[in-house]
One Martini backbone bead per residue (centre of mass of N, CA, C, O) as a GRO file, in nm:
protein
  382
    1UNK     BB    1  -1.821 -15.137  -1.456
    2UNK     BB    2  -1.698 -14.824  -1.321
    3UNK     BB    3  -1.716 -14.662  -1.007
    4UNK     BB    4  -1.619 -14.324  -0.900
    5UNK     BB    5  -1.497 -14.125  -0.655
    6UNK     BB    6  -1.418 -13.811  -0.596
    7UNK     BB    7  -1.148 -13.632  -0.427
    8UNK     BB    8  -1.125 -13.405  -0.650
    9UNK     BB    9  -1.313 -13.196  -0.823
   10UNK     BB   10  -1.092 -13.124  -1.081
   11UNK     BB   11  -0.992 -13.426  -1.044
   12UNK     BB   12  -0.963 -13.764  -1.188
   13UNK     BB   13  -0.934 -13.886  -0.903
   14UNK     BB   14  -0.982 -14.220  -0.751
   15UNK     BB   15  -1.205 -14.437  -0.580
   16UNK     BB   16  -1.364 -14.699  -0.511
   17UNK     BB   17  -1.701 -14.818  -0.550
   18UNK     BB   18  -1.930 -14.978  -0.388
   19UNK     BB   19  -2.201 -15.124  -0.507
   20UNK     BB   20  -2.320 -15.182  -0.200
   21UNK     BB   21  -2.392 -14.919  -0.045
   22UNK     BB   22  -2.471 -14.856   0.291
   23UNK     BB   23  -2.533 -14.537   0.201
   24UNK     BB   24  -2.799 -14.551   0.090
   25UNK     BB   25  -3.094 -14.476   0.019
   26UNK     BB   26  -3.364 -14.415   0.160
   27UNK     BB   27  -3.645 -14.605   0.183
   28UNK     BB   28  -3.663 -14.808  -0.080
   29UNK     BB   29  -3.368 -14.924   0.012
   30UNK     BB   30  -3.356 -14.967   0.344
   31UNK     BB   31  -3.187 -14.740   0.470
   32UNK     BB   32  -3.075 -14.504   0.697
   33UNK     BB   33  -2.893 -14.339   0.485
   34UNK     BB   34  -2.784 -14.128   0.277
   35UNK     BB   35  -2.573 -14.041   0.058
   36UNK     BB   36  -2.296 -13.886  -0.005
   37UNK     BB   37  -2.189 -13.627  -0.153
   38UNK     BB   38  -2.032 -13.530  -0.424
   39UNK     BB   39  -1.815 -13.380  -0.595
   40UNK     BB   40  -1.760 -13.100  -0.801
   41UNK     BB   41  -1.719 -13.062  -1.143
   42UNK     BB   42  -1.559 -12.783  -1.335
   43UNK     BB   43  -1.381 -12.905  -1.527
   44UNK     BB   44  -1.279 -12.996  -1.811
   45UNK     BB   45  -1.342 -13.275  -2.015
   46UNK     BB   46  -1.254 -13.508  -2.241
   47UNK     BB   47  -1.542 -13.582  -2.354
   48UNK     BB   48  -1.632 -13.294  -2.414
   49UNK     BB   49  -1.407 -13.231  -2.617
   50UNK     BB   50  -1.453 -13.467  -2.809
   51UNK     BB   51  -1.769 -13.402  -2.874
   52UNK     BB   52  -1.846 -13.104  -2.901
   53UNK     BB   53  -2.144 -13.010  -2.790
   54UNK     BB   54  -2.189 -12.708  -2.849
   55UNK     BB   55  -2.235 -12.746  -3.153
   56UNK     BB   56  -2.477 -12.940  -3.139
   57UNK     BB   57  -2.665 -12.749  -2.952
   58UNK     BB   58  -2.727 -12.544  -3.188
   59UNK     BB   59  -2.944 -12.769  -3.311
   60UNK     BB   60  -2.968 -12.969  -3.047
   61UNK     BB   61  -3.117 -13.107  -2.719
   62UNK     BB   62  -3.320 -13.360  -2.713
   63UNK     BB   63  -3.662 -13.342  -2.697
   64UNK     BB   64  -3.696 -13.651  -2.573
   65UNK     BB   65  -3.766 -13.980  -2.490
   66UNK     BB   66  -3.556 -14.159  -2.248
   67UNK     BB   67  -3.478 -14.477  -2.165
   68UNK     BB   68  -3.359 -14.631  -1.850
   69UNK     BB   69  -3.223 -14.949  -1.823
   70UNK     BB   70  -3.200 -15.033  -1.466
   71UNK     BB   71  -3.162 -14.882  -1.130
   72UNK     BB   72  -3.254 -14.615  -1.185
   73UNK     BB   73  -3.332 -14.264  -1.077
   74UNK     BB   74  -3.212 -13.985  -0.912
   75UNK     BB   75  -3.429 -13.709  -0.870
   76UNK     BB   76  -3.253 -13.536  -0.649
   77UNK     BB   77  -3.072 -13.438  -0.848
   78UNK     BB   78  -3.002 -13.118  -0.966
   79UNK     BB   79  -2.944 -13.234  -1.280
   80UNK     BB   80  -3.234 -13.428  -1.289
   81UNK     BB   81  -3.516 -13.364  -1.173
   82UNK     BB   82  -3.651 -13.223  -1.438
   83UNK     BB   83  -3.594 -13.492  -1.626
   84UNK     BB   84  -3.771 -13.691  -1.449
   85UNK     BB   85  -3.990 -13.922  -1.495
   86UNK     BB   86  -4.229 -14.146  -1.468
   87UNK     BB   87  -4.187 -14.478  -1.437
   88UNK     BB   88  -4.068 -14.825  -1.396
   89UNK     BB   89  -4.098 -15.104  -1.165
   90UNK     BB   90  -4.025 -15.427  -1.220
   91UNK     BB   91  -3.962 -15.542  -0.930
   92UNK     BB   92  -4.272 -15.422  -0.836
   93UNK     BB   93  -4.489 -15.361  -1.047
   94UNK     BB   94  -4.459 -15.028  -1.072
   95UNK     BB   95  -4.458 -14.718  -1.052
   96UNK     BB   96  -4.146 -14.514  -1.099
   97UNK     BB   97  -3.790 -14.507  -1.046
   98UNK     BB   98  -3.695 -14.224  -0.877
   99UNK     BB   99  -3.466 -14.426  -0.782
  100UNK     BB  100  -3.131 -14.535  -0.636
  101UNK     BB  101  -2.943 -14.806  -0.485
  102UNK     BB  102  -2.657 -14.773  -0.662
  103UNK     BB  103  -2.598 -14.539  -0.927
  104UNK     BB  104  -2.584 -14.628  -1.223
  105UNK     BB  105  -2.840 -14.501  -1.352
  106UNK     BB  106  -2.775 -14.209  -1.280
  107UNK     BB  107  -2.511 -14.183  -1.435
  108UNK     BB  108  -2.616 -14.259  -1.715
  109UNK     BB  109  -2.840 -14.043  -1.732
  110UNK     BB  110  -2.646 -13.794  -1.718
  111UNK     BB  111  -2.509 -13.840  -1.992
  112UNK     BB  112  -2.767 -13.786  -2.148
  113UNK     BB  113  -2.943 -13.538  -1.940
  114UNK     BB  114  -2.793 -13.326  -1.804
  115UNK     BB  115  -2.820 -13.033  -1.655
  116UNK     BB  116  -2.729 -12.734  -1.636
  117UNK     BB  117  -2.483 -12.594  -1.392
  118UNK     BB  118  -2.346 -12.400  -1.185
  119UNK     BB  119  -2.008 -12.522  -1.148
  120UNK     BB  120  -2.066 -12.735  -1.381
  121UNK     BB  121  -1.946 -12.946  -1.650
  122UNK     BB  122  -2.192 -13.111  -1.660
  123UNK     BB  123  -2.340 -13.233  -1.970
  124UNK     BB  124  -2.554 -13.358  -2.161
  125UNK     BB  125  -2.602 -13.466  -2.475
  126UNK     BB  126  -2.930 -13.435  -2.396
  127UNK     BB  127  -3.048 -13.168  -2.204
  128UNK     BB  128  -3.378 -13.204  -2.303
  129UNK     BB  129  -3.435 -13.469  -2.207
  130UNK     BB  130  -3.651 -13.729  -2.111
  131UNK     BB  131  -3.650 -13.936  -1.835
  132UNK     BB  132  -3.712 -14.299  -1.826
  133UNK     BB  133  -3.732 -14.500  -1.566
  134UNK     BB  134  -3.610 -14.850  -1.554
  135UNK     BB  135  -3.646 -15.093  -1.311
  136UNK     BB  136  -3.458 -15.422  -1.296
  137UNK     BB  137  -3.230 -15.348  -1.074
  138UNK     BB  138  -2.942 -15.329  -0.827
  139UNK     BB  139  -2.734 -15.419  -1.037
  140UNK     BB  140  -2.458 -15.403  -1.197
  141UNK     BB  141  -2.304 -15.513  -1.487
  142UNK     BB  142  -2.040 -15.628  -1.319
  143UNK     BB  143  -2.189 -15.843  -1.208
  144UNK     BB  144  -2.258 -16.174  -1.211
  145UNK     BB  145  -2.595 -16.108  -1.175
  146UNK     BB  146  -2.754 -15.842  -1.291
  147UNK     BB  147  -2.980 -15.978  -1.494
  148UNK     BB  148  -3.259 -16.077  -1.645
  149UNK     BB  149  -3.417 -16.133  -1.938
  150UNK     BB  150  -3.707 -16.083  -1.839
  151UNK     BB  151  -3.657 -15.797  -1.724
  152UNK     BB  152  -3.552 -15.667  -1.976
  153UNK     BB  153  -3.803 -15.717  -2.146
  154UNK     BB  154  -4.000 -15.566  -1.960
  155UNK     BB  155  -3.852 -15.293  -1.975
  156UNK     BB  156  -3.881 -15.245  -2.279
  157UNK     BB  157  -4.191 -15.254  -2.287
  158UNK     BB  158  -4.233 -15.015  -2.090
  159UNK     BB  159  -4.085 -14.803  -2.255
  160UNK     BB  160  -4.279 -14.814  -2.493
  161UNK     BB  161  -4.542 -14.751  -2.330
  162UNK     BB  162  -4.390 -14.463  -2.236
  163UNK     BB  163  -4.285 -14.324  -2.513
  164UNK     BB  164  -4.015 -14.395  -2.610
  165UNK     BB  165  -3.762 -14.320  -2.859
  166UNK     BB  166  -3.536 -14.415  -2.658
  167UNK     BB  167  -3.340 -14.711  -2.562
  168UNK     BB  168  -3.140 -14.785  -2.281
  169UNK     BB  169  -2.903 -15.061  -2.257
  170UNK     BB  170  -2.653 -15.149  -2.014
  171UNK     BB  171  -2.691 -15.453  -2.078
  172UNK     BB  172  -2.514 -15.780  -2.113
  173UNK     BB  173  -2.578 -16.085  -2.260
  174UNK     BB  174  -2.447 -16.420  -2.340
  175UNK     BB  175  -2.753 -16.496  -2.422
  176UNK     BB  176  -3.011 -16.593  -2.580
  177UNK     BB  177  -3.365 -16.471  -2.592
  178UNK     BB  178  -3.687 -16.487  -2.681
  179UNK     BB  179  -3.815 -16.258  -2.510
  180UNK     BB  180  -3.605 -16.038  -2.574
  181UNK     BB  181  -3.627 -16.051  -2.880
  182UNK     BB  182  -3.931 -15.973  -2.889
  183UNK     BB  183  -3.909 -15.696  -2.750
  184UNK     BB  184  -3.724 -15.570  -2.959
  185UNK     BB  185  -3.899 -15.618  -3.210
  186UNK     BB  186  -4.133 -15.443  -3.106
  187UNK     BB  187  -3.977 -15.179  -3.090
  188UNK     BB  188  -3.897 -15.165  -3.387
  189UNK     BB  189  -4.191 -15.167  -3.501
  190UNK     BB  190  -4.243 -14.888  -3.314
  191UNK     BB  191  -3.999 -14.689  -3.363
  192UNK     BB  192  -3.766 -14.778  -3.163
  193UNK     BB  193  -3.455 -14.697  -3.033
  194UNK     BB  194  -3.204 -14.931  -2.963
  195UNK     BB  195  -2.949 -14.906  -2.710
  196UNK     BB  196  -2.646 -15.112  -2.663
  197UNK     BB  197  -2.429 -15.268  -2.484
  198UNK     BB  198  -2.169 -15.509  -2.540
  199UNK     BB  199  -1.973 -15.509  -2.312
  200UNK     BB  200  -1.755 -15.657  -2.056
  201UNK     BB  201  -1.561 -15.923  -2.074
  202UNK     BB  202  -1.685 -16.069  -2.333
  203UNK     BB  203  -1.649 -16.335  -2.574
  204UNK     BB  204  -1.921 -16.291  -2.732
  205UNK     BB  205  -2.215 -16.261  -2.796
  206UNK     BB  206  -2.452 -15.996  -2.729
  207UNK     BB  207  -2.745 -15.911  -2.524
  208UNK     BB  208  -2.920 -15.695  -2.739
  209UNK     BB  209  -2.695 -15.593  -2.944
  210UNK     BB  210  -2.729 -15.839  -3.173
  211UNK     BB  211  -2.987 -15.738  -3.264
  212UNK     BB  212  -3.206 -15.642  -3.477
  213UNK     BB  213  -3.206 -15.281  -3.469
  214UNK     BB  214  -2.953 -15.251  -3.291
  215UNK     BB  215  -2.729 -15.045  -3.118
  216UNK     BB  216  -2.403 -15.130  -3.086
  217UNK     BB  217  -2.173 -15.052  -2.805
  218UNK     BB  218  -1.857 -14.934  -2.764
  219UNK     BB  219  -1.529 -14.851  -2.624
  220UNK     BB  220  -1.324 -14.569  -2.547
  221UNK     BB  221  -1.049 -14.403  -2.468
  222UNK     BB  222  -0.855 -14.120  -2.419
  223UNK     BB  223  -0.682 -14.208  -2.696
  224UNK     BB  224  -0.906 -14.371  -2.896
  225UNK     BB  225  -0.888 -14.647  -2.802
  226UNK     BB  226  -0.982 -14.937  -2.717
  227UNK     BB  227  -1.122 -15.071  -2.468
  228UNK     BB  228  -1.008 -15.345  -2.303
  229UNK     BB  229  -1.318 -15.451  -2.228
  230UNK     BB  230  -1.433 -15.443  -2.499
  231UNK     BB  231  -1.620 -15.615  -2.697
  232UNK     BB  232  -1.523 -15.810  -2.996
  233UNK     BB  233  -1.766 -16.040  -3.075
  234UNK     BB  234  -1.976 -15.852  -3.123
  235UNK     BB  235  -2.214 -15.608  -3.227
  236UNK     BB  236  -2.056 -15.335  -3.366
  237UNK     BB  237  -2.144 -14.998  -3.461
  238UNK     BB  238  -2.025 -14.827  -3.215
  239UNK     BB  239  -1.831 -14.574  -3.056
  240UNK     BB  240  -1.732 -14.435  -2.726
  241UNK     BB  241  -1.680 -14.282  -2.458
  242UNK     BB  242  -1.542 -14.497  -2.152
  243UNK     BB  243  -1.326 -14.323  -1.971
  244UNK     BB  244  -1.349 -14.141  -1.709
  245UNK     BB  245  -1.646 -14.040  -1.682
  246UNK     BB  246  -1.848 -13.789  -1.603
  247UNK     BB  247  -2.098 -13.809  -1.337
  248UNK     BB  248  -2.363 -13.875  -1.147
  249UNK     BB  249  -2.439 -13.885  -0.829
  250UNK     BB  250  -2.591 -13.946  -0.568
  251UNK     BB  251  -2.788 -13.661  -0.493
  252UNK     BB  252  -2.479 -13.534  -0.553
  253UNK     BB  253  -2.259 -13.470  -0.774
  254UNK     BB  254  -1.964 -13.667  -0.859
  255UNK     BB  255  -1.825 -13.910  -1.090
  256UNK     BB  256  -1.661 -14.197  -1.228
  257UNK     BB  257  -1.656 -14.384  -1.543
  258UNK     BB  258  -1.642 -14.723  -1.685
  259UNK     BB  259  -1.759 -14.847  -1.992
  260UNK     BB  260  -1.999 -14.938  -2.225
  261UNK     BB  261  -2.246 -14.790  -2.096
  262UNK     BB  262  -2.130 -14.512  -2.141
  263UNK     BB  263  -2.127 -14.521  -2.449
  264UNK     BB  264  -2.432 -14.576  -2.482
  265UNK     BB  265  -2.519 -14.304  -2.361
  266UNK     BB  266  -2.397 -14.127  -2.578
  267UNK     BB  267  -2.560 -14.248  -2.816
  268UNK     BB  268  -2.840 -14.194  -2.702
  269UNK     BB  269  -2.804 -13.888  -2.703
  270UNK     BB  270  -2.755 -13.861  -3.008
  271UNK     BB  271  -3.030 -13.980  -3.087
  272UNK     BB  272  -3.197 -13.757  -2.952
  273UNK     BB  273  -3.098 -13.523  -3.119
  274UNK     BB  274  -3.202 -13.642  -3.392
  275UNK     BB  275  -3.503 -13.690  -3.322
  276UNK     BB  276  -3.557 -13.386  -3.268
  277UNK     BB  277  -3.446 -13.271  -3.547
  278UNK     BB  278  -3.589 -13.546  -3.693
  279UNK     BB  279  -3.913 -13.628  -3.641
  280UNK     BB  280  -3.966 -13.798  -3.927
  281UNK     BB  281  -3.775 -14.004  -3.854
  282UNK     BB  282  -3.668 -14.303  -3.829
  283UNK     BB  283  -3.487 -14.519  -3.651
  284UNK     BB  284  -3.325 -14.621  -3.894
  285UNK     BB  285  -3.231 -14.341  -3.992
  286UNK     BB  286  -3.080 -14.263  -3.739
  287UNK     BB  287  -2.881 -14.498  -3.736
  288UNK     BB  288  -2.761 -14.443  -4.015
  289UNK     BB  289  -2.650 -14.159  -3.954
  290UNK     BB  290  -2.462 -14.233  -3.721
  291UNK     BB  291  -2.284 -14.428  -3.895
  292UNK     BB  292  -2.223 -14.236  -4.139
  293UNK     BB  293  -2.087 -14.000  -3.928
  294UNK     BB  294  -1.865 -14.149  -3.830
  295UNK     BB  295  -1.544 -14.188  -3.703
  296UNK     BB  296  -1.398 -14.411  -3.911
  297UNK     BB  297  -1.298 -14.593  -4.148
  298UNK     BB  298  -1.089 -14.645  -4.392
  299UNK     BB  299  -1.292 -14.563  -4.650
  300UNK     BB  300  -1.557 -14.657  -4.479
  301UNK     BB  301  -1.517 -14.876  -4.275
  302UNK     BB  302  -1.535 -15.194  -4.096
  303UNK     BB  303  -1.518 -15.318  -3.756
  304UNK     BB  304  -1.543 -15.527  -3.491
  305UNK     BB  305  -1.447 -15.314  -3.270
  306UNK     BB  306  -1.564 -15.016  -3.409
  307UNK     BB  307  -1.721 -15.043  -3.645
  308UNK     BB  308  -1.792 -14.724  -3.786
  309UNK     BB  309  -1.716 -14.576  -3.516
  310UNK     BB  310  -1.722 -14.261  -3.383
  311UNK     BB  311  -1.935 -14.074  -3.250
  312UNK     BB  312  -2.090 -13.766  -3.415
  313UNK     BB  313  -2.316 -13.536  -3.346
  314UNK     BB  314  -2.255 -13.302  -3.540
  315UNK     BB  315  -2.249 -13.463  -3.805
  316UNK     BB  316  -2.534 -13.586  -3.779
  317UNK     BB  317  -2.677 -13.295  -3.797
  318UNK     BB  318  -2.508 -13.165  -4.070
  319UNK     BB  319  -2.476 -13.417  -4.249
  320UNK     BB  320  -2.479 -13.566  -4.568
  321UNK     BB  321  -2.540 -13.921  -4.584
  322UNK     BB  322  -2.580 -14.225  -4.764
  323UNK     BB  323  -2.380 -14.419  -4.598
  324UNK     BB  324  -2.247 -14.631  -4.407
  325UNK     BB  325  -1.923 -14.514  -4.343
  326UNK     BB  326  -1.906 -14.211  -4.460
  327UNK     BB  327  -1.568 -14.174  -4.401
  328UNK     BB  328  -1.234 -14.017  -4.381
  329UNK     BB  329  -1.148 -14.205  -4.159
  330UNK     BB  330  -0.936 -14.389  -3.926
  331UNK     BB  331  -0.918 -14.726  -3.797
  332UNK     BB  332  -0.784 -14.946  -3.611
  333UNK     BB  333  -0.702 -15.251  -3.614
  334UNK     BB  334  -0.719 -15.516  -3.405
  335UNK     BB  335  -0.401 -15.564  -3.410
  336UNK     BB  336  -0.361 -15.253  -3.280
  337UNK     BB  337  -0.455 -15.297  -3.011
  338UNK     BB  338  -0.298 -15.111  -2.750
  339UNK     BB  339  -0.165 -14.930  -2.971
  340UNK     BB  340  -0.017 -14.738  -3.165
  341UNK     BB  341  -0.119 -14.646  -3.461
  342UNK     BB  342  -0.058 -14.712  -3.763
  343UNK     BB  343  -0.016 -14.640  -4.068
  344UNK     BB  344  -0.199 -14.661  -4.331
  345UNK     BB  345  -0.232 -14.875  -4.593
  346UNK     BB  346  -0.240 -14.901  -4.914
  347UNK     BB  347  -0.377 -15.046  -5.149
  348UNK     BB  348  -0.258 -15.204  -5.420
  349UNK     BB  349  -0.443 -15.060  -5.627
  350UNK     BB  350  -0.354 -14.777  -5.541
  351UNK     BB  351  -0.053 -14.806  -5.595
  352UNK     BB  352  -0.084 -14.864  -5.896
  353UNK     BB  353  -0.238 -14.605  -5.965
  354UNK     BB  354  -0.024 -14.407  -5.862
  355UNK     BB  355   0.205 -14.510  -6.036
  356UNK     BB  356   0.065 -14.457  -6.302
  357UNK     BB  357   0.011 -14.158  -6.254
  358UNK     BB  358   0.307 -14.084  -6.217
  359UNK     BB  359   0.401 -14.170  -6.497
  360UNK     BB  360   0.213 -13.986  -6.654
  361UNK     BB  361   0.313 -13.725  -6.526
  362UNK     BB  362   0.599 -13.737  -6.637
  363UNK     BB  363   0.524 -13.737  -6.934
  364UNK     BB  364   0.369 -13.472  -6.935
  365UNK     BB  365   0.602 -13.295  -6.843
  366UNK     BB  366   0.798 -13.361  -7.072
  367UNK     BB  367   0.616 -13.274  -7.305
  368UNK     BB  368   0.579 -12.984  -7.209
  369UNK     BB  369   0.877 -12.905  -7.222
  370UNK     BB  370   0.921 -12.969  -7.521
  371UNK     BB  371   0.701 -12.781  -7.628
  372UNK     BB  372   0.826 -12.519  -7.511
  373UNK     BB  373   1.112 -12.557  -7.653
  374UNK     BB  374   1.062 -12.574  -7.960
  375UNK     BB  375   1.037 -12.269  -8.047
  376UNK     BB  376   1.322 -12.198  -7.960
  377UNK     BB  377   1.472 -12.387  -8.147
  378UNK     BB  378   1.350 -12.274  -8.408
  379UNK     BB  379   1.451 -11.978  -8.370
  380UNK     BB  380   1.766 -12.072  -8.377
  381UNK     BB  381   1.737 -12.124  -8.656
  382UNK     BB  382   1.855 -12.018  -8.976
   0.00000   0.00000   0.00000
């Protein structure tokens, strides 16, 4: 995950942001001064255009509780303050987490549920969702040891206890853990939809994304191809925009982020839209609809890199789809990653069928022409 501060409000040029910013928020973070506000982005962004959220928001704005398992959420941000409920600080084992010493949780939360504000183009995928911050660490996912499995498990259990309908886990661990697996299974049994990033630059299965009942999310870049860091070997169900995405900075203003946690936040927001729009649906039904209406594989296929395709909130809200991957779109195969996708080739059986149909068509045309000509020939006979 990369966080970047904007240097020009309407242009997404940026400089790196140090993970442990010495100008972090005062008070719980133990520093002298609060962070400097970021510039405000007012120009339309690529992810907003890609997701076409205005059409989705005509049907739902996602008024359900969404837990953000991460570094906490800065409730002082003007686009988040009214959205942030009292959560739980696992690191201190007490209620709270309405602060953020790193900025990662705040940024991710804003992608889910930032409120509209004059002069700002940032609007969350589910702008009516209530954010439930669950603080499990001060480290971003990109650090060497971002969080322990025990804290992640405790965070998920607290999210369920605080009545979240969707739980967003921005962290991906490279090894299975019995306690984390049990916490996820308990959430699934209680009809809570867990959405997890598959991780960045990780070689194998990642957890909790790989657990049964979890929506594992990878990332795509501005051109629609897989983000170079997005894990290829884990369980990917969906992908979503994850490169230079505008999000909230601590205190106020905006920054840009890249990485699979960004994509997971987009999918969590889409899940909130659907849970609010279809309140009687189970978490499994919501997950099935999101995968069924994704802009996915050619002929409705699934790939290890893209899962069932790119999440499409508008289609999820408006289309009736019977099975996962029921999509007319094509996703490039893993062999084409990082390159402009070639045109998809038709399967051999399709080619044979088309050739056969073409042959039949020629015969039909010839017969029709002969039939039409026959009366003329007969009339010309003496």
